N, CA and C atoms as an extended XYZ file, in Angstrom:
321
Properties=species:S:1:pos:R:3:atomname:S:1:resname:S:1:resid:I:1 pbc="F F F"
N         0.842       -1.173        0.000 N   MET     1
C         0.000        0.000        0.000 CA  MET     1
C         0.893        1.244        0.000 C   MET     1
N         0.562        2.180       -0.844 N   ILE     2
C         1.332        3.424       -0.967 CA  ILE     2
C         0.547        4.559       -0.310 C   ILE     2
N         1.175        5.229        0.628 N   LEU     3
C         0.577        6.367        1.318 CA  LEU     3
C         1.316        7.642        0.924 C   LEU     3
N         0.644        8.772        1.037 N   VAL     4
C         1.252       10.069        0.725 CA  VAL     4
C         1.272       10.908        1.997 C   VAL     4
N         2.455       11.415        2.347 N   SER     5
C         2.597       12.295        3.508 CA  SER     5
C         3.887       13.074        3.380 C   SER     5
N         3.817       14.370        3.478 N   LYS     6
C         5.023       15.192        3.396 CA  LYS     6
C         5.718       15.323        4.746 C   LYS     6
N         5.114       14.834        5.821 N   PHE     7
C         5.645       15.030        7.167 CA  PHE     7
C         6.819       14.126        7.519 C   PHE     7
N         7.051       13.079        6.761 N   PHE     8
C         8.137       12.144        7.046 CA  PHE     8
C         9.473       12.572        6.432 C   PHE     8
N         9.473       13.616        5.623 N   PHE     9
C        10.626       13.856        4.766 CA  PHE     9
C        11.343       15.170        5.040 C   PHE     9
N        12.662       15.101        4.924 N   VAL    10
C        13.508       16.282        5.004 CA  VAL    10
C        14.368       16.337        3.747 C   VAL    10
N        14.796       17.501        3.400 N   LYS    11
C        15.679       17.724        2.246 CA  LYS    11
C        15.171       17.022        0.995 C   LYS    11
N        16.052       16.238        0.369 N   ASN    12
C        15.743       15.624       -0.926 CA  ASN    12
C        15.113       14.239       -0.827 C   ASN    12
N        14.843       13.757        0.364 N   TYR    13
C        14.237       12.441        0.511 CA  TYR    13
C        12.763       12.507        0.106 C   TYR    13
N        12.318       11.543       -0.676 N   VAL    14
C        10.944       11.587       -1.195 CA  VAL    14
C        10.160       10.299       -0.964 C   VAL    14
N        10.814        9.254       -0.496 N   GLY    15
C        10.115        7.998       -0.276 CA  GLY    15
C        10.759        7.197        0.835 C   GLY    15
N         9.950        6.380        1.497 N   LEU    16
C        10.478        5.479        2.511 CA  LEU    16
C         9.536        4.309        2.684 C   LEU    16
N        10.072        3.249        3.234 N   SER    17
C         9.297        2.037        3.464 CA  SER    17
C         9.241        1.754        4.949 C   SER    17
N         8.051        1.625        5.459 N   LEU    18
C         7.802        1.185        6.833 CA  LEU    18
C         6.818        0.039        6.707 C   LEU    18
N         7.330       -1.180        6.739 N   TRP    19
C         6.557       -2.367        6.428 CA  TRP    19
C         5.223       -2.329        7.106 C   TRP    19
N         4.122       -2.515        6.396 N   PRO    20
C         3.983       -2.923        4.994 CA  PRO    20
C         3.683       -1.755        4.056 C   PRO    20
N         4.036       -0.541        4.459 N   PHE    21
C         3.678        0.644        3.682 CA  PHE    21
C         4.871        1.253        2.954 C   PHE    21
N         4.592        1.835        1.806 N   ILE    22
C         5.523        2.732        1.117 CA  ILE    22
C         4.917        4.119        1.296 C   ILE    22
N         5.717        5.043        1.778 N   ILE    23
C         5.247        6.413        1.995 CA  ILE    23
C         6.033        7.322        1.061 C   ILE    23
N         5.313        8.136        0.294 N   VAL    24
C         5.948        9.073       -0.637 CA  VAL    24
C         5.551       10.500       -0.268 C   VAL    24
N         6.388       11.430       -0.687 N   LYS    25
C         6.216       12.832       -0.307 CA  LYS    25
C         5.011       13.493       -0.965 C   LYS    25
N         4.722       13.132       -2.219 N   ASN    26
C         3.544       13.697       -2.897 CA  ASN    26
C         2.930       12.643       -3.822 C   ASN    26
N         1.698       12.853       -4.196 N   SER    27
C         0.947       11.833       -4.929 CA  SER    27
C         1.521       11.521       -6.312 C   SER    27
N         2.185       12.471       -6.946 N   SER    28
C         2.764       12.197       -8.266 CA  SER    28
C         3.857       11.126       -8.193 C   SER    28
N         4.492       10.982       -7.037 N   LEU    29
C         5.552        9.978       -6.875 CA  LEU    29
C         5.014        8.553       -6.856 C   LEU    29
N         3.716        8.391       -6.681 N   LYS    30
C         3.121        7.058       -6.730 CA  LYS    30
C         3.297        6.425       -8.106 C   LYS    30
N         3.522        7.271       -9.121 N   GLU    31
C         3.693        6.791      -10.497 CA  GLU    31
C         5.166        6.597      -10.878 C   GLU    31
N         6.070        6.909       -9.990 N   ASP    32
C         7.514        6.787      -10.259 CA  ASP    32
C         7.925        5.327      -10.045 C   ASP    32
N         7.986        4.570      -11.133 N   THR    33
C         8.232        3.127      -11.032 CA  THR    33
C         9.590        2.800      -10.424 C   THR    33
N        10.597        3.620      -10.689 N   VAL    34
C        11.931        3.370      -10.137 CA  VAL    34
C        11.908        3.566       -8.622 C   VAL    34
N        11.330        4.662       -8.164 N   LEU    35
C        11.222        4.924       -6.724 CA  LEU    35
C        10.414        3.833       -6.027 C   LEU    35
N         9.289        3.457       -6.599 N   ILE    36
C         8.442        2.434       -5.982 CA  ILE    36
C         9.169        1.091       -5.953 C   ILE    36
N         9.906        0.762       -6.998 N   ASN    37
C        10.681       -0.476       -7.001 CA  ASN    37
C        11.764       -0.437       -5.919 C   ASN    37
N        12.440        0.694       -5.784 N   HIS    38
C        13.451        0.874       -4.738 CA  HIS    38
C        12.828        0.595       -3.368 C   HIS    38
N        11.667        1.167       -3.114 N   GLU    39
C        11.005        0.989       -1.826 CA  GLU    39
C        10.467       -0.439       -1.660 C   GLU    39
N        10.061       -1.064       -2.727 N   ARG    40
C         9.614       -2.470       -2.660 CA  ARG    40
C        10.777       -3.388       -2.301 C   ARG    40
N        11.972       -3.054       -2.772 N   ILE    41
C        13.163       -3.819       -2.385 CA  ILE    41
C        13.355       -3.718       -0.870 C   ILE    41
N        13.172       -2.521       -0.328 N   HIS    42
C        13.287       -2.356        1.129 CA  HIS    42
C        12.205       -3.161        1.865 C   HIS    42
N        11.000       -3.197        1.325 N   LEU    43
C         9.950       -3.997        1.969 CA  LEU    43
C        10.342       -5.470        2.023 C   LEU    43
N        10.942       -5.948        0.954 N   LYS    44
C        11.405       -7.342        0.915 CA  LYS    44
C        12.488       -7.564        1.969 C   LYS    44
N        13.432       -6.635        2.063 N   GLN    45
C        14.496       -6.733        3.069 CA  GLN    45
C        13.899       -6.753        4.479 C   GLN    45
N        12.957       -5.862        4.719 N   GLN    46
C        12.332       -5.771        6.041 CA  GLN    46
C        11.577       -7.046        6.376 C   GLN    46
N        10.856       -7.575        5.401 N   GLY    47
C        10.084       -8.792        5.617 CA  GLY    47
C        10.944      -10.001        5.932 C   GLY    47
N        12.056      -10.130        5.246 N   GLU    48
C        12.882      -11.315        5.475 CA  GLU    48
C        13.693      -11.216        6.762 C   GLU    48
N        13.863      -10.019        7.301 N   LEU    49
C        14.591       -9.857        8.571 CA  LEU    49
C        13.658       -9.610        9.754 C   LEU    49
N        12.367       -9.663        9.519 N   PHE    50
C        11.387       -9.491       10.590 CA  PHE    50
C        11.474       -8.134       11.283 C   PHE    50
N        11.572       -7.085       10.521 N   LEU    51
C        11.486       -5.686       10.932 CA  LEU    51
C        12.517       -5.222       11.945 C   LEU    51
N        12.409       -5.629       13.198 N   LEU    52
C        13.321       -5.077       14.204 CA  LEU    52
C        14.783       -5.333       13.884 C   LEU    52
N        15.172       -6.545       13.492 N   PRO    53
C        16.574       -6.734       13.097 CA  PRO    53
C        16.951       -5.848       11.896 C   PRO    53
N        16.011       -5.662       10.958 N   PHE    54
C        16.298       -4.782        9.820 CA  PHE    54
C        16.637       -3.392       10.312 C   PHE    54
N        15.785       -2.812       11.159 N   TYR    55
C        16.016       -1.442       11.625 CA  TYR    55
C        17.260       -1.349       12.504 C   TYR    55
N        17.521       -2.379       13.300 N   PHE    56
C        18.725       -2.390       14.127 CA  PHE    56
C        19.979       -2.395       13.256 C   PHE    56
N        20.018       -3.302       12.280 N   ILE    57
C        21.182       -3.386       11.388 CA  ILE    57
C        21.324       -2.103       10.577 C   ILE    57
N        20.210       -1.565       10.088 N   TYR    58
C        20.227       -0.335        9.297 CA  TYR    58
C        20.861        0.798       10.100 C   TYR    58
N        20.384        0.986       11.327 N   MET    59
C        20.907        2.075       12.159 CA  MET    59
C        22.354        1.823       12.574 C   MET    59
N        22.683        0.586       12.910 N   LEU    60
C        24.058        0.252       13.283 CA  LEU    60
C        25.012        0.532       12.131 C   LEU    60
N        24.638        0.101       10.948 N   GLU    61
C        25.465        0.370        9.764 CA  GLU    61
C        25.624        1.866        9.536 C   GLU    61
N        24.525        2.604        9.691 N   TRP    62
C        24.573        4.052        9.478 CA  TRP    62
C        25.514        4.720       10.483 C   TRP    62
N        25.441        4.321       11.738 N   VAL    63
C        26.313        4.910       12.769 CA  VAL    63
C        27.776        4.588       12.464 C   VAL    63
N        28.063        3.338       12.186 N   ILE    64
C        29.450        2.932       11.901 CA  ILE    64
C        29.978        3.649       10.671 C   ILE    64
N        29.179        3.694        9.617 N   ARG    65
C        29.628        4.349        8.384 CA  ARG    65
C        29.718        5.870        8.552 C   ARG    65
N        28.894        6.450        9.404 N   SER    66
C        29.002        7.891        9.686 CA  SER    66
C        30.334        8.210       10.346 C   SER    66
N        30.768        7.326       11.225 N   ILE    67
C        32.070        7.505       11.874 CA  ILE    67
C        33.194        7.321       10.866 C   ILE    67
N        33.073        6.304       10.031 N   ILE    68
C        34.110        6.023        9.032 CA  ILE    68
C        34.229        7.167        8.029 C   ILE    68
N        33.102        7.613        7.483 N   TYR    69
C        33.118        8.619        6.419 CA  TYR    69
C        33.070       10.058        6.934 C   TYR    69
N        32.689       10.234        8.208 N   LEU    70
C        32.486       11.581        8.764 CA  LEU    70
C        31.512       12.395        7.907 C   LEU    70
N        30.519       11.694        7.380 N   ASP    71
C        29.531       12.297        6.477 CA  ASP    71
C        28.277       11.431        6.555 C   ASP    71
N        27.199       11.977        7.117 N   THR    72
C        25.999       11.168        7.321 CA  THR    72
C        25.312       10.777        6.014 C   THR    72
N        25.373       11.638        5.004 N   TYR    73
C        24.741       11.289        3.734 CA  TYR    73
C        25.530       10.194        3.018 C   TYR    73
N        26.842       10.292        3.036 N   LYS    74
C        27.668        9.252        2.426 CA  LYS    74
C        27.475        7.932        3.176 C   LYS    74
N        27.308        8.023        4.494 N   ALA    75
C        27.039        6.834        5.296 CA  ALA    75
C        25.725        6.190        4.850 C   ALA    75
N        24.687        7.007        4.700 N   TYR    76
C        23.382        6.521        4.230 CA  TYR    76
C        23.517        5.820        2.873 C   TYR    76
N        24.242        6.430        1.955 N   GLN    77
C        24.395        5.867        0.614 CA  GLN    77
C        25.114        4.523        0.628 C   GLN    77
N        25.898        4.262        1.666 N   ASN    78
C        26.691        3.035        1.723 CA  ASN    78
C        26.143        1.972        2.655 C   ASN    78
N        24.963        2.184        3.198 N   ILE    79
C        24.297        1.131        3.958 CA  ILE    79
C        23.977        0.002        2.984 C   ILE    79
N        24.243       -1.228        3.371 N   SER    80
C        24.066       -2.358        2.454 CA  SER    80
C        22.653       -2.427        1.879 C   SER    80
N        21.643       -2.128        2.678 N   PHE    81
C        20.265       -2.163        2.185 CA  PHE    81
C        20.043       -1.121        1.088 C   PHE    81
N        20.620        0.060        1.286 N   GLU    82
C        20.494        1.120        0.278 CA  GLU    82
C        21.299        0.783       -0.970 C   GLU    82
N        22.475        0.236       -0.788 N   ARG    83
C        23.297       -0.135       -1.948 CA  ARG    83
C        22.575       -1.155       -2.816 C   ARG    83
N        21.952       -2.154       -2.190 N   GLU    84
C        21.195       -3.142       -2.964 CA  GLU    84
C        20.033       -2.474       -3.692 C   GLU    84
N        19.291       -1.631       -2.987 N   ALA    85
C        18.118       -0.989       -3.596 CA  ALA    85
C        18.518       -0.057       -4.736 C   ALA    85
N        19.544        0.769       -4.528 N   TYR    86
C        19.974        1.679       -5.600 CA  TYR    86
C        20.537        0.912       -6.797 C   TYR    86
N        21.279       -0.143       -6.537 N   ALA    87
C        21.883       -0.914       -7.638 CA  ALA    87
C        20.841       -1.606       -8.506 C   ALA    87
N        19.672       -1.886       -7.936 N   ASN    88
C        18.679       -2.689       -8.652 CA  ASN    88
C        17.336       -2.005       -8.865 C   ASN    88
N        17.230       -0.736       -8.514 N   GLU    89
C        15.938       -0.060       -8.590 CA  GLU    89
C        15.389        0.054      -10.016 C   GLU    89
N        16.238        0.065      -11.005 N   ARG    90
C        15.783        0.183      -12.396 CA  ARG    90
C        15.417       -1.175      -13.010 C   ARG    90
N        15.792       -2.238      -12.343 N   ASN    91
C        15.449       -3.586      -12.797 CA  ASN    91
C        14.104       -3.955      -12.180 C   ASN    91
N        13.040       -3.741      -12.923 N   LEU    92
C        11.699       -3.961      -12.392 CA  LEU    92
C        11.383       -5.438      -12.173 C   LEU    92
N        12.268       -6.304      -12.613 N   ASN    93
C        12.106       -7.740      -12.404 CA  ASN    93
C        12.992       -8.249      -11.268 C   ASN    93
N        13.719       -7.353      -10.628 N   TYR    94
C        14.706       -7.740       -9.615 CA  TYR    94
C        14.113       -8.579       -8.488 C   TYR    94
N        12.961       -8.196       -7.987 N   LEU    95
C        12.395       -8.940       -6.853 CA  LEU    95
C        12.035      -10.372       -7.218 C   LEU    95
N        11.790      -10.633       -8.491 N   ASN    96
C        11.540      -12.006       -8.938 CA  ASN    96
C        12.833      -12.801       -9.058 C   ASN    96
N        13.948      -12.116       -9.284 N   GLU    97
C        15.253      -12.756       -9.477 CA  GLU    97
C        16.071      -12.809       -8.194 C   GLU    97
N        15.755      -11.955       -7.248 N   ARG    98
C        16.559      -11.763       -6.037 CA  ARG    98
C        16.596      -13.022       -5.184 C   ARG    98
N        17.808      -13.326       -4.687 N   LYS    99
C        17.980      -14.439       -3.761 CA  LYS    99
C        17.728      -13.935       -2.339 C   LYS    99
N        17.310      -14.816       -1.431 N   PRO   100
C        17.107      -14.392       -0.039 CA  PRO   100
C        18.368      -13.750        0.545 C   PRO   100
N        18.157      -12.731        1.353 N   LEU   101
C        19.234      -11.971        1.987 CA  LEU   101
C        20.204      -11.377        0.961 C   LEU   101
N        19.651      -10.940       -0.155 N   GLY   102
C        20.459      -10.397       -1.248 CA  GLY   102
C        21.305       -9.189       -0.862 C   GLY   102
N        20.955       -8.502        0.211 N   PHE   103
C        21.715       -7.325        0.637 CA  PHE   103
C        23.100       -7.689        1.141 C   PHE   103
N        23.314       -8.950        1.538 N   ILE   104
C        24.588       -9.346        2.160 CA  ILE   104
C        25.766       -9.083        1.232 C   ILE   104
N        25.594       -9.289       -0.058 N   LYS   105
C        26.715       -9.054       -0.979 CA  LYS   105
C        27.062       -7.576       -1.104 C   LYS   105
N        26.247       -6.689       -0.522 N   TYR   106
C        26.519       -5.251       -0.575 CA  TYR   106
C        27.117       -4.721        0.726 C   TYR   106
N        27.399       -5.619        1.673 N   LEU   107
C        28.006       -5.185        2.940 CA  LEU   107
C        29.393       -4.592        2.718 C   LEU   107
């Protein structure tokens, strides 16, 4: 289910996944197939890790990478979950081809 809310977003961020929802900044983004595919990849990641471990690993990776890079945005870009989603967001068939725990190769 895709929801629209501008209250979740800062700066250039326009979409996020909070299982089982995809939340986008404005209604026109509901038609952005690349963005929706990116967020669907995150839903798959969240589902296979049972939510809490996903968020724990996501935040832990972000903190560690923020220390390493001294740049929170660069840290975000290098989180394994984000790397998998960005690398495959244009492949609309990716979720059919993806192996379980596919984010691991992006660690």
